[in-house]
Residue frames as qw, qx, qy, qz and C-alpha x, y, z in Angstrom:
[[0.019, 0.896, 0.443, 0.036, -0.01, -0.02, -0.07],
 [0.438, 0.402, -0.022, 0.804, 1.37, 3.27, -0.99],
 [0.262, -0.532, -0.412, 0.691, 1.73, 5.97, 1.66],
 [0.088, 0.347, -0.064, -0.932, -0.51, 8.95, 1.01],
 [0.351, -0.023, -0.620, -0.702, -2.96, 7.19, -1.32],
 [0.585, -0.097, 0.397, -0.700, -6.44, 6.50, -0.26],
 [0.294, -0.010, 0.954, 0.057, -7.73, 2.95, -0.31],
 [0.254, -0.114, -0.580, -0.766, -10.38, 2.28, -2.94],
 [0.342, -0.431, -0.835, 0.010, -12.69, 0.71, -0.41],
 [0.080, -0.295, -0.391, 0.868, -13.15, 4.18, 1.57],
 [0.184, 0.734, 0.652, 0.050, -16.64, 5.62, 1.21],
 [0.232, 0.072, 0.118, 0.963, -16.79, 9.02, -0.45],
 [0.197, 0.475, 0.422, -0.747, -19.13, 11.93, 0.21],
 [0.432, 0.526, 0.666, 0.306, -21.89, 11.92, -2.31],
 [0.192, 0.062, 0.263, 0.944, -21.94, 14.74, -4.79],
 [0.242, 0.609, 0.524, -0.544, -24.73, 17.25, -4.25],
 [0.439, 0.575, 0.553, 0.412, -26.48, 18.09, -7.45],
 [0.220, -0.027, -0.015, 0.975, -25.83, 21.62, -8.56],
 [0.116, 0.653, 0.599, -0.449, -28.59, 24.13, -7.79],
 [0.350, 0.585, 0.501, 0.533, -30.08, 25.93, -10.64],
 [0.182, -0.309, -0.161, 0.920, -29.34, 29.67, -10.55],
 [0.224, 0.817, 0.531, -0.034, -32.22, 31.99, -11.33],
 [0.348, 0.009, 0.222, 0.911, -31.24, 34.82, -13.73],
 [0.178, 0.416, 0.249, -0.856, -33.08, 38.07, -14.26],
 [0.437, 0.297, -0.432, -0.731, -34.28, 37.10, -17.70],
 [0.032, 0.053, 0.998, -0.025, -35.48, 33.58, -16.78],
 [0.337, 0.465, 0.659, -0.486, -39.03, 34.67, -16.32],
 [0.465, 0.634, -0.118, -0.607, -39.16, 35.95, -19.82],
 [0.344, 0.498, -0.725, -0.329, -37.22, 33.12, -21.60],
 [0.094, 0.050, -0.989, 0.101, -38.17, 29.85, -19.67],
 [0.476, -0.420, -0.588, -0.501, -41.56, 28.35, -19.36],
 [0.445, -0.551, 0.289, -0.645, -43.42, 28.84, -16.05],
 [0.948, -0.212, -0.163, -0.173, -43.52, 25.12, -15.23],
 [0.770, 0.211, -0.360, 0.483, -39.68, 24.90, -15.07],
 [0.022, -0.544, 0.308, -0.780, -39.52, 27.96, -12.82],
 [0.731, -0.430, 0.022, -0.529, -42.16, 26.39, -10.54],
 [0.956, -0.067, -0.273, 0.082, -40.30, 23.10, -10.26],
 [0.582, 0.291, -0.372, 0.662, -37.10, 24.92, -9.24],
 [0.236, -0.634, 0.181, -0.713, -38.86, 27.10, -6.51],
 [0.122, 0.104, -0.872, 0.463, -38.47, 25.77, -2.91],
 [0.434, -0.510, -0.707, -0.228, -41.46, 24.26, -1.15],
 [0.266, -0.695, 0.150, -0.651, -42.95, 26.27, 1.66],
 [0.376, 0.180, -0.809, 0.416, -41.80, 25.30, 5.04],
 [0.312, -0.001, 0.532, -0.787, -44.99, 26.35, 7.01],
 [0.064, 0.362, 0.926, 0.082, -48.18, 24.47, 7.18],
 [0.196, -0.463, -0.410, -0.761, -51.41, 26.11, 5.98],
 [0.206, -0.031, 0.576, -0.790, -53.43, 27.67, 8.86],
 [0.074, -0.410, -0.904, -0.099, -56.69, 25.96, 9.49],
 [0.177, -0.490, -0.276, -0.808, -59.65, 28.07, 9.09],
 [0.182, -0.062, 0.641, -0.743, -61.34, 29.25, 12.32],
 [0.204, -0.326, -0.905, -0.185, -64.34, 27.37, 13.19],
 [0.062, -0.500, -0.563, 0.655, -65.74, 29.98, 15.73],
 [0.179, 0.684, 0.508, 0.492, -68.42, 32.48, 14.30],
 [0.119, 0.201, -0.149, 0.961, -68.86, 36.25, 14.95],
 [0.202, -0.603, -0.743, 0.210, -71.25, 37.28, 17.68],
 [0.094, 0.602, 0.212, 0.764, -72.97, 40.80, 16.89],
 [0.522, -0.783, -0.293, -0.169, -74.58, 41.19, 20.34],
 [0.726, -0.419, -0.099, 0.537, -71.23, 41.33, 22.12],
 [0.375, 0.220, 0.202, 0.877, -69.94, 44.11, 19.73],
 [0.213, -0.694, -0.323, -0.608, -73.21, 46.13, 20.36],
 [0.655, -0.695, -0.270, 0.123, -72.90, 45.77, 24.14],
 [0.626, -0.191, 0.006, 0.756, -69.18, 46.98, 23.97],
 [0.153, 0.450, 0.259, 0.841, -70.26, 50.06, 21.79],
 [0.408, -0.772, -0.353, -0.336, -73.08, 50.85, 24.25],
 [0.677, -0.582, -0.170, 0.416, -70.65, 50.75, 27.26],
 [0.505, 0.029, 0.129, 0.853, -68.27, 53.05, 25.34],
 [0.038, -0.603, -0.367, -0.708, -70.87, 55.52, 24.51],
 [0.554, -0.748, -0.358, -0.076, -72.07, 55.59, 28.09],
 [0.679, -0.379, -0.079, 0.623, -68.57, 56.39, 29.25],
 [0.265, 0.279, 0.255, 0.887, -68.19, 59.26, 26.65],
 [0.267, -0.696, -0.381, -0.547, -71.56, 60.73, 27.76],
 [0.652, -0.659, -0.311, 0.208, -70.67, 60.45, 31.44],
 [0.578, -0.210, 0.027, 0.788, -67.55, 62.48, 30.82],
 [0.138, 0.518, 0.325, 0.779, -69.37, 65.44, 29.10],
 [0.033, -0.102, -0.463, 0.880, -70.29, 68.47, 31.06],
 [0.002, -0.614, -0.789, -0.029, -73.89, 68.98, 31.96],
 [0.011, 0.815, 0.298, 0.498, -76.06, 72.16, 31.97],
 [0.540, -0.833, -0.066, 0.102, -75.08, 72.91, 35.60],
 [0.719, -0.189, 0.210, 0.635, -71.39, 72.55, 34.66],
 [0.363, 0.483, 0.355, 0.713, -71.78, 74.99, 31.78],
 [0.264, -0.889, -0.248, -0.282, -73.69, 77.46, 33.94],
 [0.645, -0.706, 0.036, 0.292, -70.99, 77.44, 36.50],
 [0.630, 0.014, 0.276, 0.726, -68.29, 77.89, 33.92],
 [0.166, 0.699, 0.343, 0.605, -70.17, 80.87, 32.47],
 [0.451, -0.879, -0.149, -0.035, -70.59, 82.42, 36.02],
 [0.706, -0.471, 0.133, 0.512, -66.85, 82.13, 36.66],
 [0.484, 0.354, 0.328, 0.730, -66.01, 83.65, 33.25],
 [0.075, -0.831, -0.312, -0.454, -68.33, 86.62, 33.93],
 [0.579, -0.796, -0.075, 0.159, -66.89, 87.15, 37.37],
 [0.696, -0.201, 0.221, 0.653, -63.29, 87.06, 36.06],
 [0.312, 0.505, 0.356, 0.722, -64.12, 89.57, 33.26],
 [0.255, -0.888, -0.309, -0.227, -65.92, 91.83, 35.75],
 [0.631, -0.661, 0.044, 0.403, -62.97, 91.94, 38.03],
 [0.594, 0.030, 0.307, 0.743, -60.57, 92.78, 35.12],
 [0.108, 0.707, 0.392, 0.578, -62.87, 95.54, 33.95],
 [0.467, -0.864, -0.189, 0.020, -63.11, 97.04, 37.44],
 [0.664, -0.444, 0.130, 0.588, -59.34, 97.08, 37.73],
 [0.442, 0.331, 0.377, 0.744, -58.96, 98.79, 34.33],
 [0.124, -0.825, -0.374, -0.404, -61.71, 101.33, 35.20],
 [0.556, -0.788, -0.100, 0.243, -59.89, 102.12, 38.45],
 [0.618, -0.186, 0.238, 0.726, -56.57, 102.63, 36.73],
 [0.245, 0.552, 0.406, 0.686, -58.17, 104.90, 34.06],
 [0.292, -0.892, -0.292, -0.186, -59.84, 106.96, 36.82],
 [0.639, -0.625, 0.015, 0.449, -56.64, 107.33, 38.59],
 [0.518, 0.099, 0.366, 0.767, -54.84, 108.46, 35.50],
 [0.054, 0.733, 0.414, 0.537, -57.43, 110.97, 34.79],
 [0.470, -0.855, -0.193, 0.105, -57.20, 112.41, 38.18],
 [0.630, -0.407, 0.185, 0.635, -53.35, 112.80, 37.82],
 [0.364, 0.373, 0.426, 0.739, -53.75, 114.40, 34.44],
 [0.148, -0.876, -0.365, -0.278, -56.29, 116.83, 35.86],
 [0.559, -0.751, -0.024, 0.351, -53.94, 117.82, 38.64],
 [0.584, -0.098, 0.353, 0.724, -51.08, 118.26, 36.23],
 [0.222, 0.593, 0.455, 0.627, -53.14, 120.52, 34.01],
 [0.322, -0.909, -0.251, -0.082, -54.25, 122.62, 36.95],
 [0.628, -0.585, 0.111, 0.501, -50.63, 122.95, 38.14],
 [0.462, 0.143, 0.440, 0.756, -49.46, 124.08, 34.63],
 [0.020, 0.768, 0.443, 0.462, -52.30, 126.54, 34.38],
 [0.457, -0.813, -0.235, 0.275, -51.34, 128.15, 37.63],
 [0.248, 0.903, -0.206, 0.284, -49.29, 131.32, 37.51],
 [0.697, 0.123, -0.460, 0.537, -45.70, 130.96, 38.77],
 [0.430, -0.722, -0.388, 0.377, -45.11, 132.64, 42.21],
 [0.168, 0.976, 0.022, 0.138, -44.35, 136.34, 42.20],
 [0.162, -0.838, 0.517, -0.062, -41.03, 135.88, 43.99],
 [0.745, 0.324, -0.582, 0.030, -38.42, 133.39, 43.31],
 [0.845, -0.476, -0.216, 0.109, -37.06, 131.12, 46.01],
 [0.668, -0.390, 0.098, 0.625, -33.44, 132.44, 45.62],
 [0.396, 0.901, 0.167, 0.067, -33.53, 135.81, 43.76],
 [0.220, -0.865, 0.395, 0.219, -30.07, 136.77, 44.70],
 [0.577, -0.199, 0.742, 0.279, -28.61, 133.53, 43.37],
 [0.596, 0.589, 0.529, 0.136, -30.68, 133.71, 40.28],
 [0.200, 0.974, -0.011, -0.101, -29.60, 137.27, 39.53],
 [0.341, -0.725, 0.549, 0.240, -25.95, 136.43, 40.04],
 [0.620, 0.040, 0.732, 0.279, -26.10, 133.33, 37.87],
 [0.518, 0.757, 0.392, 0.068, -27.87, 135.25, 35.11],
 [0.040, 0.947, -0.262, -0.180, -25.16, 137.99, 35.10],
 [0.451, -0.470, 0.709, 0.270, -22.46, 135.24, 34.86],
 [0.623, 0.379, 0.662, 0.173, -24.18, 133.53, 31.92],
 [0.352, 0.916, 0.191, -0.037, -24.60, 136.80, 30.18],
 [0.192, -0.851, 0.425, 0.241, -20.96, 137.66, 30.75],
 [0.569, -0.148, 0.747, 0.309, -19.87, 134.38, 29.06],
 [0.521, 0.662, 0.522, 0.134, -22.09, 135.24, 26.07],
 [0.168, 0.980, -0.078, -0.074, -20.50, 138.72, 25.78],
 [0.468, -0.589, 0.568, 0.332, -17.06, 137.23, 26.13],
 [0.646, 0.237, 0.657, 0.308, -17.77, 135.10, 23.00],
 [0.398, 0.821, 0.365, 0.184, -18.70, 138.34, 21.20],
 [0.385, -0.778, 0.044, 0.494, -15.71, 140.43, 22.24],
 [0.304, -0.241, 0.503, 0.772, -14.18, 140.53, 18.78],
 [0.245, 0.580, 0.731, 0.265, -17.42, 141.30, 17.14],
 [0.014, 0.283, 0.021, -0.959, -18.54, 144.78, 15.78],
 [0.335, 0.659, 0.673, -0.005, -21.93, 145.87, 14.52],
 [0.105, -0.076, 0.307, 0.943, -22.20, 148.36, 11.56],
 [0.232, 0.640, 0.667, -0.304, -25.60, 150.09, 11.34],
 [0.275, 0.776, 0.032, -0.566, -26.89, 151.94, 8.30],
 [0.121, -0.335, 0.756, 0.549, -25.16, 150.02, 5.49],
 [0.698, 0.300, -0.010, -0.650, -27.66, 149.61, 2.60],
 [0.695, 0.006, 0.719, 0.028, -28.57, 146.27, 1.22],
 [0.268, 0.448, -0.521, -0.675, -27.70, 145.81, -2.41],
 [0.808, 0.245, 0.504, -0.184, -29.22, 143.50, -5.01],
 [0.866, -0.081, -0.480, 0.113, -27.33, 141.28, -5.74],
 [0.639, -0.746, -0.043, 0.182, -25.75, 141.17, -2.27],
 [0.267, 0.885, -0.354, 0.142, -22.57, 143.09, -1.96],
 [0.769, 0.154, -0.474, 0.400, -19.16, 141.85, -1.12],
 [0.501, -0.850, -0.131, -0.096, -19.25, 142.74, 2.54],
 [0.771, -0.381, 0.057, 0.508, -15.54, 142.04, 3.40],
 [0.498, 0.307, 0.226, 0.779, -14.18, 144.25, 0.59],
 [0.112, -0.785, -0.283, -0.539, -16.61, 147.03, 1.50],
 [0.638, -0.763, -0.102, 0.013, -15.85, 146.89, 5.18],
 [0.730, -0.146, 0.076, 0.663, -12.08, 146.75, 4.68],
 [0.295, 0.499, 0.178, 0.795, -12.37, 150.04, 2.80],
 [0.342, -0.810, -0.194, -0.435, -14.50, 151.61, 5.45],
 [0.779, -0.567, -0.087, 0.254, -12.25, 150.48, 8.33],
 [0.647, 0.102, 0.108, 0.748, -9.17, 151.87, 6.55],
 [0.041, 0.671, 0.194, 0.714, -10.88, 155.17, 6.14],
 [0.555, -0.799, -0.141, -0.185, -11.75, 155.31, 9.82],
 [0.812, -0.394, 0.056, 0.427, -8.15, 154.37, 10.78],
 [0.130, 0.916, -0.230, -0.302, -6.73, 156.86, 8.32],
 [0.534, -0.274, 0.708, 0.371, -4.92, 154.14, 6.37],
 [0.190, 0.262, -0.667, -0.671, -4.64, 153.41, 2.62],
 [0.779, 0.042, 0.088, -0.619, -7.73, 151.77, 1.25],
 [0.824, 0.267, -0.491, -0.093, -5.87, 148.72, 0.04],
 [0.093, -0.483, 0.754, -0.435, -4.38, 148.10, 3.57],
 [0.486, -0.112, -0.860, -0.108, -5.10, 144.56, 4.69],
 [0.524, -0.369, 0.337, -0.690, -7.87, 144.07, 7.37],
 [0.250, 0.074, -0.965, -0.025, -8.04, 140.62, 9.01],
 [0.643, -0.090, 0.146, -0.746, -11.59, 139.62, 9.24],
 [0.277, -0.041, 0.958, -0.063, -12.76, 136.11, 10.10],
 [0.114, 0.463, 0.818, 0.322, -16.24, 136.62, 8.74],
 [0.170, 0.170, 0.074, -0.968, -18.86, 139.30, 8.00],
 [0.063, -0.382, -0.861, -0.331, -22.61, 138.83, 7.52],
 [0.350, -0.420, -0.146, -0.824, -26.02, 140.52, 7.97],
 [0.411, -0.171, 0.636, -0.630, -28.09, 140.08, 11.08],
 [0.057, -0.126, -0.977, -0.162, -29.95, 136.70, 11.06],
 [0.351, 0.486, 0.595, -0.535, -33.49, 137.93, 10.28],
 [0.546, 0.564, 0.582, 0.212, -35.59, 138.31, 7.23],
 [0.339, 0.110, 0.226, 0.907, -34.64, 140.87, 4.72],
 [0.123, 0.480, 0.392, -0.775, -36.49, 144.19, 5.26],
 [0.422, 0.700, 0.555, 0.158, -39.07, 145.50, 2.96],
 [0.387, 0.463, 0.207, 0.771, -38.76, 148.49, 0.86],
 [0.231, -0.775, -0.036, -0.586, -38.55, 151.72, 3.09],
 [0.797, -0.602, -0.045, 0.000, -37.47, 149.75, 6.20],
 [0.131, -0.823, 0.551, 0.047, -33.90, 150.30, 7.71],
 [0.678, 0.398, -0.617, -0.033, -31.31, 147.80, 6.61],
 [0.913, -0.367, -0.163, 0.067, -30.19, 144.93, 8.74],
 [0.342, -0.830, 0.427, 0.107, -26.95, 145.39, 10.82],
 [0.752, 0.474, -0.439, 0.128, -23.75, 144.02, 9.55],
 [0.738, -0.619, 0.265, -0.044, -21.84, 141.87, 12.11],
 [0.654, 0.575, -0.457, 0.182, -18.09, 141.23, 11.50],
 [0.854, -0.497, 0.094, 0.121, -15.65, 139.24, 13.55],
 [0.246, 0.855, -0.450, 0.074, -12.00, 140.45, 13.69],
 [0.857, 0.112, -0.430, 0.260, -9.08, 138.10, 13.96],
 [0.460, 0.073, -0.437, 0.770, -7.51, 140.64, 16.48],
 [0.288, -0.762, -0.548, 0.191, -9.07, 142.30, 19.36],
 [0.346, -0.445, 0.031, 0.826, -6.52, 145.21, 19.24],
 [0.068, 0.174, 0.528, 0.829, -7.78, 146.21, 15.72],
 [0.248, -0.667, -0.647, -0.274, -11.34, 146.21, 16.92],
 [0.421, -0.705, -0.318, 0.474, -10.42, 148.29, 20.01],
 [0.267, -0.177, 0.246, 0.915, -8.53, 150.80, 17.70],
 [0.067, -0.424, -0.575, -0.696, -11.63, 151.30, 15.66],
 [0.387, -0.715, -0.580, 0.052, -13.85, 151.73, 18.79],
 [0.408, -0.534, -0.150, 0.725, -11.41, 154.40, 20.13],
 [0.162, 0.005, 0.364, 0.917, -11.73, 156.31, 16.91],
 [0.225, -0.526, -0.624, -0.533, -15.52, 156.26, 17.02],
 [0.322, -0.564, -0.591, 0.479, -15.81, 157.66, 20.58],
 [0.076, -0.375, 0.003, 0.924, -15.51, 161.26, 19.23],
 [0.399, 0.187, -0.367, -0.819, -17.70, 160.79, 16.24],
 [0.625, 0.125, 0.692, -0.340, -20.91, 158.70, 16.45],
 [0.752, 0.569, 0.316, -0.105, -21.65, 158.69, 12.65],
 [0.361, -0.437, 0.548, 0.616, -19.34, 158.28, 9.75],
 [0.614, 0.651, 0.002, -0.448, -19.99, 159.28, 6.17],
 [0.425, -0.291, 0.797, 0.317, -18.87, 156.58, 3.80],
 [0.102, 0.080, 0.797, 0.591, -19.62, 156.50, 0.09],
 [0.342, -0.292, -0.337, -0.827, -22.83, 158.52, 0.49],
 [0.675, -0.444, -0.555, -0.198, -24.00, 156.59, 3.56],
 [0.205, -0.658, 0.417, -0.592, -24.07, 157.36, 7.24],
 [0.772, -0.033, -0.631, 0.074, -22.72, 154.47, 9.21],
 [0.470, -0.695, 0.332, -0.432, -22.64, 153.84, 12.98],
 [0.521, 0.267, -0.775, 0.239, -20.36, 151.43, 14.96],
 [0.655, -0.514, 0.207, -0.514, -21.43, 149.53, 18.01],
 [0.154, -0.306, 0.926, -0.158, -20.25, 146.58, 20.22],
 [0.631, -0.127, -0.626, -0.441, -22.13, 143.42, 19.66],
 [0.224, -0.249, 0.700, -0.631, -23.72, 142.92, 22.95],
 [0.045, -0.263, -0.964, 0.013, -26.29, 140.15, 24.11],
 [0.295, -0.578, -0.461, -0.606, -30.00, 140.93, 24.16],
 [0.572, -0.649, -0.460, 0.200, -30.04, 140.61, 28.00],
 [0.431, -0.269, -0.078, 0.858, -27.32, 143.37, 28.30],
 [0.027, -0.268, -0.330, -0.905, -29.15, 145.63, 25.80],
 [0.430, -0.641, -0.564, -0.294, -32.50, 145.12, 27.80],
 [0.561, -0.548, -0.357, 0.508, -30.75, 146.13, 30.98],
 [0.316, -0.093, 0.125, 0.936, -29.14, 149.16, 29.48],
 [0.155, -0.436, -0.473, -0.750, -32.55, 150.14, 28.00],
 [0.503, -0.685, -0.525, -0.046, -34.31, 149.82, 31.37],
 [0.540, -0.558, -0.211, 0.594, -31.66, 151.79, 33.10],
 [0.347, 0.483, 0.269, 0.757, -31.83, 154.68, 30.58],
 [0.238, -0.886, -0.229, -0.325, -33.69, 157.01, 32.99],
 [0.674, -0.663, 0.047, 0.322, -30.88, 156.71, 35.51],
 [0.609, 0.027, 0.282, 0.741, -28.08, 157.31, 32.86],
 [0.138, 0.717, 0.313, 0.608, -30.04, 160.33, 31.60],
 [0.462, -0.876, -0.113, -0.081, -30.20, 161.67, 35.15],
 [0.740, -0.408, 0.132, 0.518, -26.52, 161.13, 35.71],
 [0.513, 0.296, 0.303, 0.747, -25.68, 162.89, 32.45],
 [0.126, -0.869, -0.300, -0.374, -27.90, 165.88, 33.50],
 [0.562, -0.824, 0.065, 0.028, -25.96, 166.20, 36.74],
 [0.361, 0.784, -0.486, 0.133, -22.61, 165.72, 34.98],
 [0.664, -0.461, 0.569, -0.151, -21.82, 162.58, 36.82],
 [0.445, 0.461, -0.704, -0.308, -19.63, 160.21, 34.86],
 [0.811, -0.137, 0.494, -0.281, -20.47, 156.59, 34.67],
 [0.257, 0.454, -0.790, -0.321, -19.31, 153.48, 32.97],
 [0.918, 0.027, -0.097, -0.383, -20.65, 150.11, 31.99],
 [0.169, -0.549, 0.816, -0.068, -18.91, 147.00, 33.35],
 [0.824, 0.114, -0.473, -0.291, -18.87, 143.30, 32.66],
 [0.013, 0.474, 0.870, 0.134, -20.56, 141.29, 34.11],
 [0.054, -0.704, -0.411, -0.576, -23.44, 143.66, 33.72],
 [0.427, -0.592, -0.409, 0.547, -23.00, 146.66, 35.99],
 [0.144, 0.850, 0.142, 0.486, -23.54, 150.45, 36.01],
 [0.655, -0.387, -0.290, 0.581, -20.74, 152.04, 38.05],
 [0.045, 0.890, 0.026, 0.454, -20.26, 155.56, 39.39],
 [0.677, -0.163, -0.359, 0.621, -17.34, 156.75, 41.40],
 [0.119, -0.861, -0.060, -0.491, -17.81, 159.82, 43.75],
 [0.324, -0.775, 0.411, -0.355, -15.42, 161.02, 46.36],
 [0.061, 0.436, -0.890, 0.117, -13.39, 157.72, 46.18],
 [0.543, 0.072, 0.730, -0.410, -16.52, 155.65, 46.71],
 [0.206, 0.056, -0.778, -0.591, -17.83, 153.36, 44.01],
 [0.575, 0.219, 0.490, -0.618, -21.56, 152.84, 43.61],
 [0.125, 0.146, -0.838, -0.510, -22.84, 150.13, 41.21],
 [0.752, 0.149, 0.260, -0.587, -26.12, 148.63, 40.03],
 [0.046, -0.281, 0.940, 0.185, -25.71, 144.97, 39.29],
 [0.074, -0.351, -0.926, -0.115, -29.32, 143.73, 39.58],
 [0.198, -0.629, -0.380, -0.649, -32.72, 145.38, 39.87],
 [0.616, -0.641, -0.407, 0.208, -32.55, 145.15, 43.77],
 [0.587, -0.185, -0.079, 0.784, -29.71, 147.65, 43.62],
 [0.159, 0.574, 0.359, 0.719, -31.66, 150.48, 42.03],
 [0.403, -0.866, -0.238, -0.175, -33.54, 152.09, 45.18],
 [0.651, -0.616, -0.002, 0.445, -30.24, 152.25, 47.21],
 [0.551, 0.123, 0.307, 0.766, -28.33, 153.68, 44.11],
 [0.008, 0.714, 0.401, 0.575, -30.92, 156.30, 43.53],
 [0.517, -0.827, -0.218, 0.014, -31.06, 157.22, 47.24],
 [0.708, -0.373, 0.062, 0.596, -27.38, 157.42, 47.70],
 [0.386, 0.118, 0.306, 0.862, -26.70, 159.73, 44.68],
 [0.133, 0.529, 0.354, -0.760, -29.75, 161.88, 45.59],
 [0.018, 0.082, 0.704, 0.705, -31.40, 161.30, 42.22],
 [0.524, -0.014, 0.019, -0.852, -34.97, 162.10, 41.61],
 [0.587, 0.054, 0.759, -0.277, -37.43, 159.19, 42.26],
 [0.447, 0.400, -0.546, -0.584, -37.86, 157.27, 39.16],
 [0.885, 0.022, 0.358, -0.298, -39.46, 153.95, 38.09],
 [0.185, 0.510, -0.791, -0.284, -37.10, 151.26, 36.63],
 [0.927, 0.035, -0.098, -0.361, -38.64, 147.98, 35.44],
 [0.698, -0.383, 0.605, 0.016, -37.21, 144.67, 36.32],
 [0.446, 0.606, -0.521, -0.403, -35.17, 143.66, 33.28],
 [0.077, -0.264, 0.961, 0.000, -34.63, 140.22, 34.47],
 [0.448, 0.374, 0.736, -0.345, -38.30, 139.32, 34.50],
 [0.500, 0.696, -0.032, -0.514, -38.94, 141.32, 31.34],
 [0.267, 0.522, -0.746, -0.314, -36.25, 139.29, 29.54],
 [0.189, -0.040, 0.979, -0.070, -37.40, 135.96, 30.82],
 [0.487, 0.512, 0.601, -0.373, -40.99, 136.82, 29.60],
 [0.147, 0.537, -0.456, -0.694, -39.83, 137.89, 26.19],
 [0.865, 0.316, 0.250, -0.299, -41.94, 136.15, 23.46],
 [0.711, -0.098, 0.574, 0.393, -40.14, 133.60, 21.35],
 [0.054, 0.480, -0.442, -0.756, -38.82, 134.58, 18.03],
 [0.818, 0.432, 0.144, -0.351, -40.76, 133.67, 14.85],
 [0.763, -0.004, 0.521, 0.382, -39.19, 131.13, 12.67],
 [0.079, 0.602, -0.387, -0.694, -37.23, 132.79, 9.74],
 [0.824, 0.491, 0.056, -0.276, -38.30, 131.89, 6.29],
 [0.679, -0.297, 0.564, 0.362, -35.96, 129.36, 4.70],
 [0.243, 0.602, -0.456, -0.609, -34.34, 129.91, 1.36],
 [0.937, 0.263, 0.046, -0.225, -35.28, 127.36, -1.38],
 [0.762, -0.266, 0.508, 0.301, -32.80, 124.47, -1.90],
 [0.480, 0.781, -0.309, -0.253, -30.48, 124.97, -4.86],
 [0.967, 0.005, 0.165, 0.196, -28.53, 122.13, -6.45],
 [0.101, -0.877, 0.406, 0.236, -24.99, 122.64, -6.59],
 [0.783, 0.491, -0.379, -0.050, -22.37, 121.25, -8.85],
 [0.921, -0.134, -0.237, 0.278, -19.43, 119.12, -7.92],
 [0.453, 0.373, -0.217, 0.780, -17.03, 122.00, -7.66],
 [0.322, -0.620, 0.085, -0.710, -19.41, 124.12, -5.52],
 [0.869, -0.438, -0.152, -0.170, -19.94, 121.06, -3.15],
 [0.792, 0.027, -0.295, 0.534, -16.18, 120.66, -2.76],
 [0.191, 0.455, -0.204, 0.846, -15.68, 124.34, -1.99],
 [0.588, -0.569, -0.027, -0.574, -18.59, 124.29, 0.55],
 [0.914, -0.309, -0.233, 0.121, -17.04, 121.24, 2.29],
 [0.589, 0.236, -0.246, 0.733, -13.68, 123.15, 2.56],
 [0.141, -0.575, 0.059, -0.804, -15.47, 126.07, 4.07],
 [0.780, -0.498, -0.142, -0.350, -17.15, 123.84, 6.66],
 [0.800, 0.033, -0.461, 0.383, -13.86, 122.43, 7.89],
 [0.526, -0.800, -0.167, 0.237, -12.66, 123.62, 11.37],
 [0.456, -0.578, 0.219, 0.640, -10.31, 126.55, 11.00],
 [0.508, 0.411, 0.525, 0.545, -11.20, 127.16, 7.33],
 [0.075, 0.883, 0.276, 0.371, -12.30, 130.68, 8.15],
 [0.575, -0.720, -0.035, 0.388, -9.37, 131.68, 10.37]]
């Protein structure tokens, strides 16, 4: 017996017949009987039909029980009435709360309207502190106008004149210099109010000097001459003062006229003050309360001077000035306007 060779008498494993593979097109090419023979037999036994019959009475009884449970869970008329009662009570409470709040707000608004309609008290709580604060605020405003000068009587031309060139010629004439001498002006414009109608006086011209010394020189030249003839026009020069200062000087005019008649020199000071010096003693009016003592000390005739602080506070508001119609500018004008609006462009 040869080693490694199986004996012929050994039983061999039987060969399993090949299983036919089902291809996708077999259903179209092969007959149905062949495909049925190749399909495996079912492994489950057919179910036996039920022999019990359907009882309709049991189903009806179950349905009745279900309907009874549904009806038992539904609200009754009493339940609906109680729900409506609770809803009405809740709405009534909310309405009462809103009505109370509206009534309270109406009372508060009424009290506020009555308070606003009442006239303010005749005397302030701290009149002395108010007067001093008003003087200091007015002094700050005048300090911002210290380089300004007002020219009155300059006719308005149509089209508008070149104010800076015209003012330079006028100021050089007042100072006795050549007409072409340079005058440093930051800006010059008419007073900010509507243009007057024909026959009315022209608006004042307000100019701002770059140097206070130049403005002071002009005012020194105008002390001896109130009016100046320039190119056929009579012009006057004034300091640019605040409305409060002008109102105070206007109300104190009876006192200044009495001082002038008695040949008593006086001067105006800042913050607002009317000062007189007699025999080494200085007498001043800084607020309306100082007027009676000032008149009695200088033995001036009795006179009535109105309270300029209250008159200024009750001054009616200014009406809105009419606006000029908008004009579309070109690119070059827009660029030039933007350069003028830059800080320091007019210095």
